[in-house]
Structure formats: C-alpha cells, structure tokens
Chimera marker file (.cmm) of the C-alpha trace (Angstrom):
<marker_set name="trace">
<marker id="1" x="44.754" y="-44.472" z="36.908" r="1" g="1" b="0" radius="0.5"/>
<marker id="2" x="44.112" y="-41.374" z="34.464" r="1" g="1" b="0" radius="0.5"/>
<marker id="3" x="42.931" y="-38.195" z="35.397" r="1" g="1" b="0" radius="0.5"/>
<marker id="4" x="41.256" y="-35.302" z="33.558" r="1" g="1" b="0" radius="0.5"/>
<marker id="5" x="43.864" y="-32.234" z="33.644" r="1" g="1" b="0" radius="0.5"/>
<marker id="6" x="40.962" y="-29.891" z="33.461" r="1" g="1" b="0" radius="0.5"/>
<marker id="7" x="36.910" y="-29.865" z="33.646" r="1" g="1" b="0" radius="0.5"/>
<marker id="8" x="35.452" y="-30.262" z="30.114" r="1" g="1" b="0" radius="0.5"/>
<marker id="9" x="32.524" y="-27.832" z="29.792" r="1" g="1" b="0" radius="0.5"/>
<marker id="10" x="29.042" y="-28.903" z="28.576" r="1" g="1" b="0" radius="0.5"/>
<marker id="11" x="29.252" y="-26.578" z="25.780" r="1" g="1" b="0" radius="0.5"/>
<marker id="12" x="32.601" y="-27.933" z="24.544" r="1" g="1" b="0" radius="0.5"/>
<marker id="13" x="31.317" y="-31.626" z="24.734" r="1" g="1" b="0" radius="0.5"/>
<marker id="14" x="27.794" y="-30.490" z="22.785" r="1" g="1" b="0" radius="0.5"/>
<marker id="15" x="29.355" y="-29.027" z="20.245" r="1" g="1" b="0" radius="0.5"/>
<marker id="16" x="31.198" y="-32.458" z="19.215" r="1" g="1" b="0" radius="0.5"/>
<marker id="17" x="27.687" y="-34.113" z="19.341" r="1" g="1" b="0" radius="0.5"/>
<marker id="18" x="25.726" y="-32.223" z="16.675" r="1" g="1" b="0" radius="0.5"/>
<marker id="19" x="24.656" y="-34.507" z="14.083" r="1" g="1" b="0" radius="0.5"/>
<marker id="20" x="21.663" y="-32.230" z="13.252" r="1" g="1" b="0" radius="0.5"/>
<marker id="21" x="21.510" y="-31.933" z="9.113" r="1" g="1" b="0" radius="0.5"/>
<marker id="22" x="18.697" y="-30.203" z="6.902" r="1" g="1" b="0" radius="0.5"/>
<marker id="23" x="17.051" y="-32.570" z="4.793" r="1" g="1" b="0" radius="0.5"/>
<marker id="24" x="15.932" y="-31.374" z="1.480" r="1" g="1" b="0" radius="0.5"/>
<marker id="25" x="12.250" y="-32.231" z="0.261" r="1" g="1" b="0" radius="0.5"/>
<marker id="26" x="11.404" y="-34.662" z="-2.053" r="1" g="1" b="0" radius="0.5"/>
<marker id="27" x="11.055" y="-33.021" z="-5.448" r="1" g="1" b="0" radius="0.5"/>
<marker id="28" x="9.528" y="-34.802" z="-8.554" r="1" g="1" b="0" radius="0.5"/>
<marker id="29" x="8.278" y="-33.484" z="-12.024" r="1" g="1" b="0" radius="0.5"/>
<marker id="30" x="4.377" y="-33.683" z="-12.547" r="1" g="1" b="0" radius="0.5"/>
<marker id="31" x="3.533" y="-36.524" z="-15.019" r="1" g="1" b="0" radius="0.5"/>
<marker id="32" x="1.066" y="-34.353" z="-16.622" r="1" g="1" b="0" radius="0.5"/>
<marker id="33" x="2.692" y="-30.984" z="-17.153" r="1" g="1" b="0" radius="0.5"/>
<marker id="34" x="6.185" y="-31.640" z="-16.373" r="1" g="1" b="0" radius="0.5"/>
<marker id="35" x="6.608" y="-28.922" z="-13.819" r="1" g="1" b="0" radius="0.5"/>
<marker id="36" x="8.754" y="-29.623" z="-10.493" r="1" g="1" b="0" radius="0.5"/>
<marker id="37" x="6.321" y="-30.199" z="-7.415" r="1" g="1" b="0" radius="0.5"/>
<marker id="38" x="6.737" y="-31.854" z="-3.816" r="1" g="1" b="0" radius="0.5"/>
<marker id="39" x="5.979" y="-35.331" z="-3.631" r="1" g="1" b="0" radius="0.5"/>
<marker id="40" x="2.631" y="-36.360" z="-2.574" r="1" g="1" b="0" radius="0.5"/>
<marker id="41" x="1.240" y="-32.924" z="-3.089" r="1" g="1" b="0" radius="0.5"/>
<marker id="42" x="-1.223" y="-31.578" z="-5.769" r="1" g="1" b="0" radius="0.5"/>
<marker id="43" x="0.512" y="-29.955" z="-8.375" r="1" g="1" b="0" radius="0.5"/>
<marker id="44" x="0.055" y="-26.000" z="-8.278" r="1" g="1" b="0" radius="0.5"/>
<marker id="45" x="0.596" y="-25.630" z="-12.174" r="1" g="1" b="0" radius="0.5"/>
<marker id="46" x="-2.196" y="-28.090" z="-13.456" r="1" g="1" b="0" radius="0.5"/>
<marker id="47" x="-3.966" y="-28.837" z="-10.156" r="1" g="1" b="0" radius="0.5"/>
<marker id="48" x="-3.718" y="-32.611" z="-10.927" r="1" g="1" b="0" radius="0.5"/>
<marker id="49" x="-2.887" y="-35.379" z="-8.062" r="1" g="1" b="0" radius="0.5"/>
<marker id="50" x="-2.296" y="-39.119" z="-9.148" r="1" g="1" b="0" radius="0.5"/>
<marker id="51" x="-3.789" y="-37.884" z="-12.776" r="1" g="1" b="0" radius="0.5"/>
<marker id="52" x="-6.942" y="-36.729" z="-11.303" r="1" g="1" b="0" radius="0.5"/>
<marker id="53" x="-7.951" y="-32.971" z="-11.403" r="1" g="1" b="0" radius="0.5"/>
<marker id="54" x="-8.531" y="-31.803" z="-8.042" r="1" g="1" b="0" radius="0.5"/>
<marker id="55" x="-7.839" y="-28.121" z="-8.414" r="1" g="1" b="0" radius="0.5"/>
<marker id="56" x="-9.610" y="-25.591" z="-10.892" r="1" g="1" b="0" radius="0.5"/>
<marker id="57" x="-6.562" y="-23.621" z="-11.838" r="1" g="1" b="0" radius="0.5"/>
<marker id="58" x="-6.802" y="-20.108" z="-13.529" r="1" g="1" b="0" radius="0.5"/>
<marker id="59" x="-5.107" y="-18.987" z="-16.524" r="1" g="1" b="0" radius="0.5"/>
<marker id="60" x="-1.883" y="-17.344" z="-16.259" r="1" g="1" b="0" radius="0.5"/>
<marker id="61" x="-2.642" y="-13.643" z="-15.421" r="1" g="1" b="0" radius="0.5"/>
<marker id="62" x="0.209" y="-11.059" z="-16.462" r="1" g="1" b="0" radius="0.5"/>
<marker id="63" x="1.164" y="-8.927" z="-13.587" r="1" g="1" b="0" radius="0.5"/>
<marker id="64" x="1.276" y="-5.271" z="-14.097" r="1" g="1" b="0" radius="0.5"/>
<link id1="1" id2="2" r="1" g="1" b="0" radius="0.2"/>
<link id1="2" id2="3" r="1" g="1" b="0" radius="0.2"/>
<link id1="3" id2="4" r="1" g="1" b="0" radius="0.2"/>
<link id1="4" id2="5" r="1" g="1" b="0" radius="0.2"/>
<link id1="5" id2="6" r="1" g="1" b="0" radius="0.2"/>
<link id1="6" id2="7" r="1" g="1" b="0" radius="0.2"/>
<link id1="7" id2="8" r="1" g="1" b="0" radius="0.2"/>
<link id1="8" id2="9" r="1" g="1" b="0" radius="0.2"/>
<link id1="9" id2="10" r="1" g="1" b="0" radius="0.2"/>
<link id1="10" id2="11" r="1" g="1" b="0" radius="0.2"/>
<link id1="11" id2="12" r="1" g="1" b="0" radius="0.2"/>
<link id1="12" id2="13" r="1" g="1" b="0" radius="0.2"/>
<link id1="13" id2="14" r="1" g="1" b="0" radius="0.2"/>
<link id1="14" id2="15" r="1" g="1" b="0" radius="0.2"/>
<link id1="15" id2="16" r="1" g="1" b="0" radius="0.2"/>
<link id1="16" id2="17" r="1" g="1" b="0" radius="0.2"/>
<link id1="17" id2="18" r="1" g="1" b="0" radius="0.2"/>
<link id1="18" id2="19" r="1" g="1" b="0" radius="0.2"/>
<link id1="19" id2="20" r="1" g="1" b="0" radius="0.2"/>
<link id1="20" id2="21" r="1" g="1" b="0" radius="0.2"/>
<link id1="21" id2="22" r="1" g="1" b="0" radius="0.2"/>
<link id1="22" id2="23" r="1" g="1" b="0" radius="0.2"/>
<link id1="23" id2="24" r="1" g="1" b="0" radius="0.2"/>
<link id1="24" id2="25" r="1" g="1" b="0" radius="0.2"/>
<link id1="25" id2="26" r="1" g="1" b="0" radius="0.2"/>
<link id1="26" id2="27" r="1" g="1" b="0" radius="0.2"/>
<link id1="27" id2="28" r="1" g="1" b="0" radius="0.2"/>
<link id1="28" id2="29" r="1" g="1" b="0" radius="0.2"/>
<link id1="29" id2="30" r="1" g="1" b="0" radius="0.2"/>
<link id1="30" id2="31" r="1" g="1" b="0" radius="0.2"/>
<link id1="31" id2="32" r="1" g="1" b="0" radius="0.2"/>
<link id1="32" id2="33" r="1" g="1" b="0" radius="0.2"/>
<link id1="33" id2="34" r="1" g="1" b="0" radius="0.2"/>
<link id1="34" id2="35" r="1" g="1" b="0" radius="0.2"/>
<link id1="35" id2="36" r="1" g="1" b="0" radius="0.2"/>
<link id1="36" id2="37" r="1" g="1" b="0" radius="0.2"/>
<link id1="37" id2="38" r="1" g="1" b="0" radius="0.2"/>
<link id1="38" id2="39" r="1" g="1" b="0" radius="0.2"/>
<link id1="39" id2="40" r="1" g="1" b="0" radius="0.2"/>
<link id1="40" id2="41" r="1" g="1" b="0" radius="0.2"/>
<link id1="41" id2="42" r="1" g="1" b="0" radius="0.2"/>
<link id1="42" id2="43" r="1" g="1" b="0" radius="0.2"/>
<link id1="43" id2="44" r="1" g="1" b="0" radius="0.2"/>
<link id1="44" id2="45" r="1" g="1" b="0" radius="0.2"/>
<link id1="45" id2="46" r="1" g="1" b="0" radius="0.2"/>
<link id1="46" id2="47" r="1" g="1" b="0" radius="0.2"/>
<link id1="47" id2="48" r="1" g="1" b="0" radius="0.2"/>
<link id1="48" id2="49" r="1" g="1" b="0" radius="0.2"/>
<link id1="49" id2="50" r="1" g="1" b="0" radius="0.2"/>
<link id1="50" id2="51" r="1" g="1" b="0" radius="0.2"/>
<link id1="51" id2="52" r="1" g="1" b="0" radius="0.2"/>
<link id1="52" id2="53" r="1" g="1" b="0" radius="0.2"/>
<link id1="53" id2="54" r="1" g="1" b="0" radius="0.2"/>
<link id1="54" id2="55" r="1" g="1" b="0" radius="0.2"/>
<link id1="55" id2="56" r="1" g="1" b="0" radius="0.2"/>
<link id1="56" id2="57" r="1" g="1" b="0" radius="0.2"/>
<link id1="57" id2="58" r="1" g="1" b="0" radius="0.2"/>
<link id1="58" id2="59" r="1" g="1" b="0" radius="0.2"/>
<link id1="59" id2="60" r="1" g="1" b="0" radius="0.2"/>
<link id1="60" id2="61" r="1" g="1" b="0" radius="0.2"/>
<link id1="61" id2="62" r="1" g="1" b="0" radius="0.2"/>
<link id1="62" id2="63" r="1" g="1" b="0" radius="0.2"/>
<link id1="63" id2="64" r="1" g="1" b="0" radius="0.2"/>
</marker_set>
C-alpha cells in the first residue's frame, strides 16, 4: 500500500488550487461620440444611454 513520505502542509496544497484571475471590464465605444465607456453605463463624455440624453454634460473646461 502506498504511504506518503511526508506530510503535505495546507499552504503547499492551497498554492496549487488557486484559479483566481482578474476579469477585464467590458469596454465598448459610445455610438454617439465614439468615446470608450463601460458597457451598460451612461457615457461620461456625452451623457447618453441607449440613444437618450440622460445627463447634462458641461463643456470642457481648461485646467489652470
């Protein structure tokens, strides 16, 4: 009967069992202005969502 030569510690076994990976957020181009935005979110550049103006966006201000 096979017997392990030594104890396998928890940390060693758990190192092999890591399958956690980062997922990239889904980024799409806005159909109105072409700016990249998160999918299913309001565009920060033009303030539209599904072709409807949702937010009032101010003009670009130059930083001092």
